[in-house]
C-alpha positions as CSV (number, residue, x, y, z in Angstrom):
1,M,0.0,-0.2,0.0
2,F,3.1,2.2,0.7
3,K,4.3,1.8,-2.6
4,N,1.1,2.2,-4.3
5,L,0.9,5.8,-2.5
6,V,4.7,6.8,-3.6
7,K,4.0,5.7,-7.0
8,K,0.9,7.8,-7.1
9,L,2.9,11.1,-5.4
10,Q,5.9,10.7,-7.9
11,D,6.4,12.9,-10.6
12,P,6.1,10.6,-14.1
13,T,8.1,13.0,-16.2
14,R,10.9,11.0,-16.4
15,E,8.9,8.0,-17.1
16,N,7.0,9.4,-19.8
17,L,10.4,10.5,-21.8
18,Y,11.8,7.2,-21.4
19,K,8.4,5.8,-23.1
20,N,8.4,8.6,-25.5
21,L,12.2,7.8,-26.6
22,M,11.2,4.0,-26.8
23,N,8.3,4.5,-29.2
24,I,10.4,6.3,-31.7
25,G,13.5,3.8,-31.8
26,I,16.0,5.5,-29.3
27,N,17.7,3.1,-27.2
28,C,17.7,4.4,-23.8
29,E,17.6,3.4,-20.1
30,L,16.6,4.6,-16.3
31,L,19.6,5.2,-14.3
32,E,19.4,4.3,-10.6
33,R,18.7,7.2,-8.6
34,G,21.6,9.2,-7.5
35,A,23.7,8.9,-10.4
36,P,26.6,11.6,-10.4
37,E,24.9,13.0,-13.9
38,E,22.0,14.0,-11.7
39,K,24.3,16.7,-10.3
40,L,24.3,18.3,-13.7
41,F,22.7,21.9,-13.3
42,N,20.7,20.9,-10.3
43,P,21.0,23.9,-7.8
44,W,20.2,23.0,-4.1
45,Y,16.4,24.8,-4.7
46,R,15.4,22.4,-7.6
47,R,16.0,18.6,-7.8
48,S,16.4,16.1,-10.2
49,L,14.0,13.5,-11.0
50,G,16.2,11.2,-12.5
51,V,18.5,10.4,-15.5
52,L,17.7,8.6,-18.9
53,R,21.2,7.1,-20.4
54,I,21.0,7.0,-24.4
55,N,22.4,3.9,-25.7
56,S,21.8,4.3,-29.2
57,D,24.2,5.7,-31.7
58,S,23.8,9.5,-30.7
59,T,26.0,12.4,-29.8
60,I,23.5,13.1,-27.0
61,K,24.7,10.5,-24.3
62,Y,22.0,11.1,-21.7
63,V,19.0,13.6,-20.5
64,N,19.0,14.9,-16.8
65,I,15.3,16.1,-15.9
66,I,15.2,19.1,-13.1
67,K,12.4,20.2,-11.5
68,M,11.6,23.1,-9.2
69,D,8.5,22.3,-6.7
70,G,5.7,24.8,-7.1
71,S,5.1,27.0,-3.8
72,K,2.0,29.0,-2.8
73,N,2.3,31.6,-5.6
74,N,4.4,29.6,-8.1
75,P,3.8,26.9,-10.0
76,P,6.0,24.1,-10.8
77,K,9.1,24.6,-13.5
78,W,10.7,21.7,-15.2
79,W,13.9,21.6,-17.2
80,F,15.1,18.9,-19.6
81,Y,19.4,18.7,-20.0
82,F,20.8,16.8,-22.9
83,A,24.5,16.0,-22.1
84,V,26.9,16.2,-25.2
85,P,30.5,14.8,-23.5
86,G,33.3,16.3,-25.3
87,K,37.2,16.8,-23.9
88,Q,38.9,19.6,-22.4
89,I,36.1,22.6,-23.7
90,G,37.4,25.2,-22.0
91,L,41.1,25.3,-23.5
92,R,39.8,25.0,-27.0
93,V,36.4,26.5,-27.4
94,G,36.2,28.9,-24.4
95,S,32.6,30.2,-23.2
96,V,29.7,29.2,-25.5
97,E,26.0,30.2,-25.0
98,I,23.6,30.2,-27.6
99,K,19.7,31.1,-26.4
100,S,16.6,30.7,-28.7
101,R,14.2,33.8,-28.8
102,K,10.9,33.5,-29.8
103,H,9.3,36.5,-31.6
104,R,5.6,37.4,-31.2
105,A,2.9,38.9,-33.3
106,F,1.7,40.1,-30.0
107,P,3.9,40.2,-26.5
108,V,3.3,37.3,-24.3
109,F,0.2,35.7,-25.6
110,G,0.7,36.5,-29.7
111,K,1.8,33.6,-32.2
112,I,5.3,33.3,-32.7
113,K,6.3,34.8,-35.6
114,S,9.8,34.1,-35.8
115,I,12.8,32.5,-34.0
116,S,16.2,34.0,-33.6
117,W,19.6,32.9,-32.0
118,E,21.4,35.0,-29.5
119,T,25.0,33.9,-29.1
120,T,28.6,35.1,-27.7
121,G,30.9,36.2,-29.9
122,N,32.6,32.9,-30.8
123,A,29.5,30.7,-31.7
124,T,28.0,33.4,-34.2
125,K,28.5,30.7,-37.1
126,L,26.9,28.1,-35.4
127,A,23.9,30.1,-34.5
128,Q,23.8,30.6,-38.0
129,E,23.6,27.3,-39.0
130,F,20.8,26.4,-36.8
131,S,19.1,29.7,-38.1
132,N,19.6,27.8,-41.7
133,D,18.2,24.3,-40.6
134,P,14.2,24.5,-40.5
135,E,13.8,21.8,-38.0
136,I,16.1,23.2,-35.8
137,Q,14.2,26.7,-36.2
138,A,10.9,24.8,-35.1
139,L,12.2,23.4,-32.1
140,P,11.5,26.3,-29.6
141,A,7.9,26.6,-30.8
142,K,7.5,23.1,-30.1
143,L,9.6,22.0,-27.1
144,G,10.2,25.0,-25.4
145,N,13.1,27.4,-24.9
146,I,16.5,26.3,-25.7
147,K,19.9,27.4,-24.4
148,I,23.2,25.7,-25.6
149,T,26.0,26.1,-22.9
150,S,29.9,24.6,-23.0
151,L,30.9,23.3,-19.5
152,S,34.0,22.5,-18.1
153,G,35.3,21.0,-14.9
154,D,33.3,17.4,-13.3
155,F,31.6,17.6,-16.7
156,S,33.3,18.6,-19.7
157,G,31.2,19.0,-22.8
158,F,27.9,20.8,-24.1
159,C,24.7,21.1,-22.5
160,I,21.4,21.6,-24.4
161,E,18.9,22.8,-22.2
162,I,15.2,22.7,-22.9
163,Y,13.3,25.0,-20.7
164,R,9.4,24.2,-20.2
165,G,8.3,26.5,-17.5
166,S,5.1,26.0,-15.4
167,N,3.4,23.9,-18.8
168,R,1.5,21.0,-17.3
169,W,2.6,19.4,-20.3
170,R,6.5,19.5,-19.1
171,I,7.6,18.6,-22.3
172,A,5.5,18.0,-25.8
173,P,6.4,14.5,-26.9
174,I,9.5,14.1,-29.1
175,D,9.1,12.9,-32.7
176,L,12.2,11.1,-34.5
177,H,12.3,14.3,-36.5
178,Q,12.8,16.7,-33.6
179,W,15.4,14.3,-31.6
180,E,17.4,14.2,-35.2
181,A,17.6,18.2,-34.8
182,L,18.5,17.9,-31.3
183,N,21.6,15.6,-32.6
184,R,22.3,18.1,-35.2
185,I,22.6,20.6,-32.3
186,A,24.9,18.3,-30.6
187,E,27.0,17.7,-33.6
188,G,27.6,21.2,-34.3
189,C,28.5,21.7,-30.8
190,T,31.0,19.0,-31.1
191,G,32.0,20.7,-34.6
192,L,33.3,23.5,-32.7
193,L,36.5,21.2,-31.0
194,A,37.5,20.1,-34.6
C-alpha cells in the first residue's frame, strides 16, 4: 500500500520521456537514482527527477530532468538537460552560449512569428547554421526555450537545455525528426572542437 501511494505522488515526467524515446526507436535506459549525472545543472533549490542514458548511436549521451517544485504563488517548473560529452572544452572553445528567442505577433500571448538565436561572439557561425535549418528553427516553438552552453570541470562538454516553464505538459512528445534536430545541434557543438 505504501509503495502505491509513493508511485501516485511521484512525478511521471522521466518515465513519460523514457516511453516517448523508446516509442520512436531510441534505445535508452533509466539510471538508478543518485547517479553522478543528476548533479548537472542541479542547484539546491531544484531537484533531479532522474537521468536517462541514451544507448543508441547518438551524440547526446544522457538526459537529466530537473524540477523546481511549486509554491503558494508559483507553479512547478521543469528543465530538460541533454548532455553532449567532450574533452577539454574550456581550452579549445572558450565559453559558448546560444539561446533561442521567440518573436511574437503580440507580446506574451501572441502567435510565434519567428525564432532567432542570441549568442556569444565565438559561436556566431553555429547560430547561423541553426537559423538555416528549418527543423532546428521549429524546435523552440514545439518543445520550449532552448539554451546551449559549454561546460568544463566535473562534466566537460555541451549541454542543450529545454525549459518548459510552468507548462502543465512538461515537455511535448518528441518525434524522430525533433530528436534528429537535437542531435544536429549536438553535432554542431562538437564540430567547434574540430
